[in-house]
MIROPA-115367 format. One record per residue (C-alpha): residue in three letters; x, y, z. Coordinates in steps of 0.1 Angstrom, whole numbers, plus 2048, in hexadecimal, padded with zeros to 3 digits. Example, Ala and Ser with C-alpha at 12.3 -4.5 7.8 and 13.67 -1.06 7.14 Angstrom:
// residues 2
r rest:ALA&X:87B&Y:7D3&Z:84E
r rest:SER&X:889&Y:7F5&Z:847
// end
This chain:
// residues 326
r rest:MET&X:B03&Y:F36&Z:F09
r rest:ASN&X:B03&Y:F35&Z:EE1
r rest:ALA&X:AEF&Y:F12&Z:EE8
r rest:ILE&X:ADB&Y:F20&Z:EFF
r rest:LEU&X:AD3&Y:F3A&Z:EE7
r rest:ALA&X:ACC&Y:F20&Z:ECC
r rest:LEU&X:AB5&Y:F0F&Z:EDF
r rest:VAL&X:AA0&Y:F2A&Z:EEB
r rest:ILE&X:A9B&Y:F36&Z:EC4
r rest:ALA&X:A94&Y:F12&Z:EBB
r rest:ASN&X:A7A&Y:F0E&Z:ED7
r rest:ILE&X:A69&Y:F35&Z:ECC
r rest:ILE&X:A68&Y:F2A&Z:EA8
r rest:TRP&X:A53&Y:F09&Z:EB4
r rest:GLY&X:A40&Y:F1B&Z:ED0
r rest:ALA&X:A36&Y:F32&Z:EB0
r rest:ALA&X:A2C&Y:F18&Z:E9D
r rest:SER&X:A08&Y:F12&Z:EA8
r rest:PRO&X:9FB&Y:F32&Z:EA2
r rest:ILE&X:A0F&Y:F3E&Z:E84
r rest:PHE&X:A03&Y:F1E&Z:E70
r rest:LYS&X:9DE&Y:F21&Z:E7B
r rest:TYR&X:9E0&Y:F48&Z:E6F
r rest:ALA&X:9EE&Y:F35&Z:E50
r rest:LEU&X:9D5&Y:F1B&Z:E4B
r rest:THR&X:9BC&Y:F3A&Z:E43
r rest:ASP&X:9C9&Y:F40&Z:E24
r rest:ILE&X:9DA&Y:F1F&Z:E1A
r rest:PRO&X:9CF&Y:EF5&Z:E19
r rest:PRO&X:9DE&Y:EE5&Z:E2E
r rest:PHE&X:9F2&Y:EC9&Z:E1C
r rest:THR&X:9FA&Y:EE2&Z:E00
r rest:LEU&X:A08&Y:EF6&Z:E22
r rest:ALA&X:A1B&Y:ED4&Z:E29
r rest:PHE&X:A27&Y:EC9&Z:E08
r rest:ILE&X:A3A&Y:EF1&Z:E06
r rest:ARG&X:A46&Y:EEA&Z:E28
r rest:PHE&X:A58&Y:EC9&Z:E29
r rest:PHE&X:A62&Y:ECB&Z:E00
r rest:PHE&X:A74&Y:EE8&Z:E05
r rest:ALA&X:A81&Y:EE6&Z:E2C
r rest:GLY&X:A8D&Y:EC4&Z:E1B
r rest:LEU&X:AA1&Y:ED5&Z:E01
r rest:ILE&X:AAB&Y:EEA&Z:E19
r rest:PHE&X:ABF&Y:ED0&Z:E2D
r rest:ILE&X:AD2&Y:EC4&Z:E0A
r rest:PRO&X:AF4&Y:ED4&Z:E16
r rest:PHE&X:AF7&Y:EC4&Z:E35
r rest:ILE&X:AF3&Y:EA3&Z:E28
r rest:PHE&X:B00&Y:EA3&Z:E02
r rest:ARG&X:B24&Y:E96&Z:E0B
r rest:LYS&X:B18&Y:E7F&Z:E22
r rest:PHE&X:AFD&Y:E71&Z:E0B
r rest:ASN&X:B06&Y:E4D&Z:E0B
r rest:LEU&X:AEA&Y:E36&Z:E1A
r rest:ASP&X:AF6&Y:E13&Z:E14
r rest:SER&X:AF5&Y:E0B&Z:E39
r rest:LEU&X:AD2&Y:E10&Z:E38
r rest:LYS&X:AC1&Y:DE9&Z:E34
r rest:ARG&X:A9E&Y:DE6&Z:E28
r rest:ARG&X:A90&Y:DE1&Z:E4D
r rest:ASP&X:AA2&Y:E06&Z:E52
r rest:TRP&X:A93&Y:E12&Z:E36
r rest:LEU&X:A6F&Y:E04&Z:E3E
r rest:GLU&X:A74&Y:E14&Z:E61
r rest:LEU&X:A81&Y:E36&Z:E52
r rest:LEU&X:A5D&Y:E3A&Z:E3F
r rest:THR&X:A4D&Y:E2D&Z:E5B
r rest:GLY&X:A59&Y:E46&Z:E72
r rest:SER&X:A56&Y:E63&Z:E5A
r rest:PHE&X:A2F&Y:E58&Z:E50
r rest:PHE&X:A27&Y:E5B&Z:E77
r rest:GLY&X:A3C&Y:E77&Z:E81
r rest:ILE&X:A39&Y:E8D&Z:E63
r rest:VAL&X:A15&Y:E80&Z:E50
r rest:VAL&X:A02&Y:E7A&Z:E68
r rest:ASN&X:A12&Y:E94&Z:E83
r rest:ILE&X:A12&Y:EB1&Z:E6A
r rest:SER&X:9ED&Y:EA5&Z:E5B
r rest:PHE&X:9DC&Y:EA3&Z:E7C
r rest:PHE&X:9EB&Y:EC3&Z:E86
r rest:PHE&X:9E4&Y:EDA&Z:E6E
r rest:LEU&X:9C1&Y:ECB&Z:E6C
r rest:GLY&X:9C0&Y:ECF&Z:E92
r rest:VAL&X:9CE&Y:EF4&Z:E96
r rest:GLN&X:9B3&Y:EF7&Z:E7D
r rest:LYS&X:997&Y:EF0&Z:E96
r rest:THR&X:9A7&Y:EF9&Z:EB8
r rest:ALA&X:9B9&Y:F13&Z:EC8
r rest:SER&X:9DB&Y:F14&Z:EBF
r rest:ILE&X:9E5&Y:F1F&Z:EE4
r rest:ASN&X:9D9&Y:EF6&Z:EEB
r rest:VAL&X:9F3&Y:EE9&Z:ED2
r rest:PRO&X:A14&Y:EF0&Z:EEC
r rest:ILE&X:A01&Y:EDD&Z:F08
r rest:ILE&X:9F2&Y:EC1&Z:EF9
r rest:ALA&X:A13&Y:EB8&Z:EEA
r rest:SER&X:A23&Y:EB9&Z:F09
r rest:THR&X:A13&Y:E99&Z:F12
r rest:GLY&X:A2C&Y:E83&Z:EFC
r rest:PRO&X:A36&Y:E79&Z:F1B
r rest:LEU&X:A16&Y:E69&Z:F23
r rest:PHE&X:A1A&Y:E56&Z:F01
r rest:ILE&X:A39&Y:E49&Z:F09
r rest:PHE&X:A30&Y:E3D&Z:F2A
r rest:LEU&X:A0F&Y:E2A&Z:F19
r rest:PHE&X:A21&Y:E1B&Z:EFF
r rest:SER&X:A39&Y:E0D&Z:F16
r rest:VAL&X:A1D&Y:DFD&Z:F2D
r rest:ILE&X:A0E&Y:DF4&Z:F12
r rest:PHE&X:A26&Y:DE3&Z:EFB
r rest:LEU&X:A41&Y:DDD&Z:F0E
r rest:HIS&X:A2D&Y:DD6&Z:F2F
r rest:GLU&X:A40&Y:DE9&Z:F48
r rest:LYS&X:A30&Y:DEE&Z:F6B
r rest:PRO&X:A34&Y:E12&Z:F71
r rest:GLN&X:A3E&Y:E1F&Z:F90
r rest:ARG&X:A22&Y:E2D&Z:FA6
r rest:LYS&X:A35&Y:E52&Z:FA5
r rest:VAL&X:A37&Y:E50&Z:F7C
r rest:LEU&X:A15&Y:E41&Z:F80
r rest:THR&X:A04&Y:E5E&Z:F91
r rest:GLY&X:A18&Y:E79&Z:F7F
r rest:MET&X:A0E&Y:E6A&Z:F5E
r rest:ALA&X:9EA&Y:E68&Z:F6E
r rest:LEU&X:9EC&Y:E8E&Z:F78
r rest:ALA&X:9F6&Y:E97&Z:F57
r rest:PHE&X:9DF&Y:E85&Z:F43
r rest:PHE&X:9C2&Y:E92&Z:F57
r rest:GLY&X:9D1&Y:EB4&Z:F4E
r rest:ALA&X:9D0&Y:EAE&Z:F2B
r rest:LEU&X:9AC&Y:EA4&Z:F2B
r rest:VAL&X:9A2&Y:EC3&Z:F3C
r rest:ILE&X:9B0&Y:ED6&Z:F1A
r rest:ILE&X:9A1&Y:EBC&Z:F02
r rest:PHE&X:97D&Y:EB7&Z:F0E
r rest:SER&X:979&Y:EE0&Z:F1E
r rest:PRO&X:968&Y:EE8&Z:EFC
r rest:ILE&X:94E&Y:ECE&Z:F01
r rest:LEU&X:94A&Y:ECB&Z:F26
r rest:PHE&X:94F&Y:EEB&Z:F30
r rest:ASP&X:946&Y:F05&Z:F16
r rest:GLY&X:928&Y:EFA&Z:F09
r rest:LYS&X:921&Y:EDF&Z:EE5
r rest:THR&X:920&Y:EFC&Z:EC8
r rest:LYS&X:92D&Y:EF2&Z:EAA
r rest:THR&X:94B&Y:F08&Z:EB4
r rest:ASP&X:950&Y:EF3&Z:ED4
r rest:ILE&X:951&Y:ED0&Z:EBF
r rest:SER&X:966&Y:EDE&Z:EA7
r rest:GLN&X:985&Y:EE8&Z:EBE
r rest:PHE&X:97C&Y:EC3&Z:ED1
r rest:GLU&X:984&Y:EB4&Z:EB1
r rest:GLY&X:9A1&Y:EC9&Z:EAD
r rest:ASN&X:9B1&Y:EC0&Z:ECD
r rest:ILE&X:9AA&Y:E9D&Z:EC7
r rest:MET&X:9BF&Y:E9E&Z:EA3
r rest:ILE&X:9DB&Y:EB0&Z:EB9
r rest:VAL&X:9DC&Y:E93&Z:ED0
r rest:ILE&X:9DF&Y:E7C&Z:EAE
r rest:ALA&X:9FB&Y:E93&Z:EA2
r rest:THR&X:A0C&Y:E8F&Z:EC2
r rest:ALA&X:A0E&Y:E6B&Z:EC5
r rest:GLY&X:A1B&Y:E6E&Z:E9F
r rest:ALA&X:A33&Y:E83&Z:EAA
r rest:VAL&X:A3C&Y:E6B&Z:EC6
r rest:LEU&X:A40&Y:E4D&Z:EB2
r rest:HIS&X:A59&Y:E5E&Z:E9A
r rest:PRO&X:A77&Y:E5B&Z:EAF
r rest:ILE&X:A6F&Y:E3B&Z:EBD
r rest:ILE&X:A6B&Y:E2B&Z:E9A
r rest:LEU&X:A8A&Y:E3C&Z:E8E
r rest:LYS&X:AA2&Y:E36&Z:EA9
r rest:ASN&X:AB5&Y:E18&Z:E99
r rest:VAL&X:AB5&Y:E29&Z:E77
r rest:LEU&X:AC3&Y:E49&Z:E8B
r rest:ASN&X:AE3&Y:E32&Z:E94
r rest:LYS&X:AEB&Y:E2C&Z:E71
r rest:ILE&X:AE5&Y:E4C&Z:E61
r rest:SER&X:AE9&Y:E73&Z:E6D
r rest:ALA&X:AC6&Y:E85&Z:E7A
r rest:TYR&X:ACB&Y:EA3&Z:E5D
r rest:MET&X:AC7&Y:E83&Z:E44
r rest:ALA&X:AAE&Y:E72&Z:E55
r rest:THR&X:A9A&Y:E93&Z:E53
r rest:PHE&X:AA1&Y:E99&Z:E2F
r rest:LEU&X:A95&Y:E76&Z:E25
r rest:GLY&X:A74&Y:E7C&Z:E3A
r rest:PHE&X:A70&Y:E9C&Z:E2D
r rest:MET&X:A70&Y:E90&Z:E0A
r rest:PHE&X:A5C&Y:E6F&Z:E12
r rest:ALA&X:A3D&Y:E86&Z:E1F
r rest:SER&X:A40&Y:E9B&Z:E06
r rest:LEU&X:A38&Y:E80&Z:DEC
r rest:ILE&X:A1B&Y:E7B&Z:E05
r rest:PHE&X:A0D&Y:E9A&Z:E0A
r rest:LEU&X:A13&Y:EA5&Z:DE2
r rest:PRO&X:9F1&Y:E8E&Z:DD4
r rest:LEU&X:9DE&Y:E9E&Z:DEF
r rest:MET&X:9EC&Y:EC4&Z:DE8
r rest:ILE&X:9E2&Y:EBB&Z:DC5
r rest:ILE&X:9BC&Y:EB1&Z:DD3
r rest:GLU&X:9BB&Y:ED6&Z:DE0
r rest:GLN&X:9C7&Y:EE8&Z:DC1
r rest:GLN&X:9A4&Y:EDC&Z:DB5
r rest:LYS&X:993&Y:EF4&Z:DCE
r rest:TRP&X:9B5&Y:F0D&Z:DD1
r rest:SER&X:9CE&Y:F1F&Z:DC0
r rest:PHE&X:9EC&Y:F33&Z:DC7
r rest:THR&X:9DD&Y:F52&Z:DBC
r rest:GLN&X:9C8&Y:F4F&Z:DD8
r rest:LEU&X:9E8&Y:F54&Z:DEF
r rest:HIS&X:9E6&Y:F6C&Z:E05
r rest:ILE&X:A00&Y:F79&Z:E25
r rest:GLN&X:9F4&Y:F60&Z:E38
r rest:GLY&X:9FD&Y:F45&Z:E22
r rest:TRP&X:A20&Y:F54&Z:E1A
r rest:THR&X:A28&Y:F56&Z:E42
r rest:GLY&X:A1D&Y:F33&Z:E45
r rest:ILE&X:A34&Y:F25&Z:E27
r rest:ILE&X:A54&Y:F3B&Z:E34
r rest:PHE&X:A50&Y:F36&Z:E58
r rest:GLY&X:A4A&Y:F0C&Z:E50
r rest:VAL&X:A68&Y:F0B&Z:E37
r rest:PHE&X:A81&Y:F22&Z:E45
r rest:PHE&X:A7A&Y:F24&Z:E6C
r rest:SER&X:A66&Y:F0B&Z:E78
r rest:SER&X:A76&Y:EEF&Z:E65
r rest:ALA&X:A98&Y:EF5&Z:E5D
r rest:LEU&X:AA7&Y:F15&Z:E75
r rest:ALA&X:A95&Y:F05&Z:E96
r rest:TYR&X:AA1&Y:EE2&Z:E8F
r rest:CYS&X:AC9&Y:EE9&Z:E85
r rest:LEU&X:AC5&Y:F01&Z:EA4
r rest:PHE&X:AB8&Y:EE3&Z:EBD
r rest:LEU&X:AD6&Y:ECA&Z:EAD
r rest:TYR&X:AEC&Y:EE5&Z:EB3
r rest:GLY&X:AE3&Y:EE9&Z:ED5
r rest:LEU&X:ADD&Y:EC6&Z:EDE
r rest:SER&X:B01&Y:EC1&Z:ED8
r rest:LYS&X:B0E&Y:EDE&Z:EEF
r rest:LEU&X:AF5&Y:ED6&Z:F0D
r rest:LYS&X:AEC&Y:EB2&Z:F22
r rest:THR&X:ACE&Y:EA8&Z:F16
r rest:GLN&X:AC1&Y:EAE&Z:F3D
r rest:GLU&X:AC3&Y:ED5&Z:F37
r rest:ILE&X:AB1&Y:ED4&Z:F13
r rest:GLY&X:A90&Y:ECA&Z:F22
r rest:LEU&X:A8A&Y:EED&Z:F36
r rest:PHE&X:A8A&Y:EFF&Z:F13
r rest:THR&X:A69&Y:EEF&Z:F0C
r rest:TYR&X:A53&Y:F0B&Z:F22
r rest:ILE&X:A5A&Y:F20&Z:F0C
r rest:ASP&X:A41&Y:F13&Z:EF3
r rest:PRO&X:A21&Y:F16&Z:F01
r rest:VAL&X:A2C&Y:F39&Z:F11
r rest:VAL&X:A35&Y:F43&Z:EEB
r rest:ALA&X:A17&Y:F35&Z:EDD
r rest:VAL&X:9FD&Y:F4A&Z:EF1
r rest:LEU&X:A14&Y:F69&Z:EEB
r rest:ILE&X:A13&Y:F66&Z:ECA
r rest:ALA&X:9EB&Y:F58&Z:EC4
r rest:ALA&X:9DD&Y:F73&Z:EDC
r rest:PRO&X:9E5&Y:F8E&Z:EC3
r rest:LEU&X:9E7&Y:F7C&Z:EA8
r rest:LEU&X:9C8&Y:F6B&Z:EA3
r rest:GLY&X:9B2&Y:F78&Z:EC5
r rest:GLU&X:9BA&Y:F56&Z:EDB
r rest:TYR&X:9BC&Y:F58&Z:EFF
r rest:PRO&X:9BE&Y:F41&Z:F18
r rest:ASN&X:9A3&Y:F36&Z:F2F
r rest:ILE&X:9A0&Y:F24&Z:F4F
r rest:TYR&X:99D&Y:F05&Z:F42
r rest:TYR&X:9BE&Y:F0A&Z:F30
r rest:PHE&X:9D2&Y:F18&Z:F51
r rest:ILE&X:9C4&Y:EFA&Z:F65
r rest:GLY&X:9CC&Y:EDC&Z:F4B
r rest:SER&X:9F0&Y:EED&Z:F41
r rest:LEU&X:9F5&Y:EEA&Z:F68
r rest:LEU&X:9EC&Y:ECE&Z:F6F
r rest:VAL&X:A02&Y:EBE&Z:F51
r rest:PHE&X:A1F&Y:ECD&Z:F58
r rest:ILE&X:A1D&Y:EC5&Z:F7E
r rest:GLY&X:A13&Y:EA2&Z:F73
r rest:ILE&X:A35&Y:EA0&Z:F5E
r rest:PHE&X:A47&Y:EAE&Z:F77
r rest:PHE&X:A3E&Y:E95&Z:F90
r rest:ALA&X:A44&Y:E76&Z:F7C
r rest:GLU&X:A67&Y:E82&Z:F6C
r rest:ASN&X:A6F&Y:E94&Z:F90
r rest:ARG&X:A80&Y:EAF&Z:F7A
r rest:LEU&X:A72&Y:EC7&Z:F5E
r rest:HIS&X:A66&Y:EBD&Z:F3D
r rest:TRP&X:A7C&Y:EA6&Z:F28
r rest:HIS&X:A6B&Y:E90&Z:F07
r rest:PRO&X:A7B&Y:E6D&Z:F0F
r rest:ILE&X:A75&Y:E5B&Z:EEF
r rest:HIS&X:A95&Y:E4D&Z:EE1
r rest:LYS&X:A98&Y:E33&Z:EFD
r rest:LEU&X:A74&Y:E24&Z:EF8
r rest:ARG&X:A83&Y:E01&Z:EEE
r rest:ASN&X:AA4&Y:E07&Z:F04
r rest:SER&X:AA9&Y:DF0&Z:F20
r rest:LYS&X:AB1&Y:E0B&Z:F32
r rest:PHE&X:A8C&Y:E17&Z:F39
r rest:GLN&X:A8C&Y:DFE&Z:F54
r rest:ASN&X:A9A&Y:E04&Z:F73
r rest:PRO&X:AB6&Y:DF7&Z:F77
r rest:LYS&X:AAC&Y:DE8&Z:F9C
r rest:SER&X:A8A&Y:DDE&Z:F92
r rest:LYS&X:A78&Y:DD6&Z:F77
r rest:GLN&X:A5E&Y:DF5&Z:F77
r rest:TYR&X:A5B&Y:E12&Z:F61
r rest:SER&X:A71&Y:E35&Z:F63
r rest:MET&X:A6F&Y:E4D&Z:F50
r rest:PRO&X:A93&Y:E55&Z:F39
r rest:LYS&X:A9E&Y:E77&Z:F35
r rest:ILE&X:AA4&Y:E7C&Z:F10
r rest:GLN&X:A96&Y:EA0&Z:EFD
r rest:THR&X:A8D&Y:E9B&Z:ED8
r rest:PRO&X:A81&Y:EBD&Z:EC2
r rest:ASN&X:A59&Y:EB5&Z:EC3
r rest:SER&X:A53&Y:EA9&Z:EA0
r rest:LEU&X:A33&Y:EBC&Z:EA4
r rest:ASP&X:A42&Y:EE0&Z:E9F
r rest:ILE&X:A5C&Y:ED5&Z:E86
// end
């Protein structure tokens, strides 16, 4: 029961991330918030790793993979997430982020030359169409005003952020066999902070901390203590206690929480295209994976991606935290 509660809380936090950060970004620049969030969240992880700070097992290639994975999973992911959520409806973010398995599917077909099963192909095509409904609805159905075009641009940025989130654990797969997830997270947060720092300094030319109000402080406190630290620790605890098959069920909390918070906080409400697109995304992923949504990321470069009786692609069942919400 404690593990279930931990995962529920973690996904409530991650579901709340997009509306809360959109609210915060009305008061604080994106890269300033990103630096503060990851630098101080990284410091919180020090007690978890200080006794195991031995990095001798990491070779030059391991460091390259660690930094590359952190670049895509944190720098690219969070940069486009923050920039995108400023333009689009925050309730779109968890739905677009749920298309992570689409990227796995595409990467496997393009780079691993896997031949997909018809059922997987059909399900992914349906989910892809659902994502397109949400992404393109501002310019196809709502009109072509500046606001509609801006929202479309924001949706595209969230797609890029999702791709970065998917690449993160793929690239870090081998490194995580040598160091703990806490250590990898700490190093990734510190590396990302170094990249965000000069971007924050540039923002300080037009903005100062004297302009910080409750909105910005909300984003800082939520980002440092809840989304980046508490939720991740709760997720790792839940992952250690439950089967990976069971953990994916909790990701359905994210879009529900996003809507419940975005409505009173930002005045955002789902429209008909949101409901249609969301339904198609979840039905497609369910059909492709033959069960509810998991994030099958870690096994992209693993031979188990192949059905033991054929060369066809089959969806592995691995759940990882969504970096888009960390």
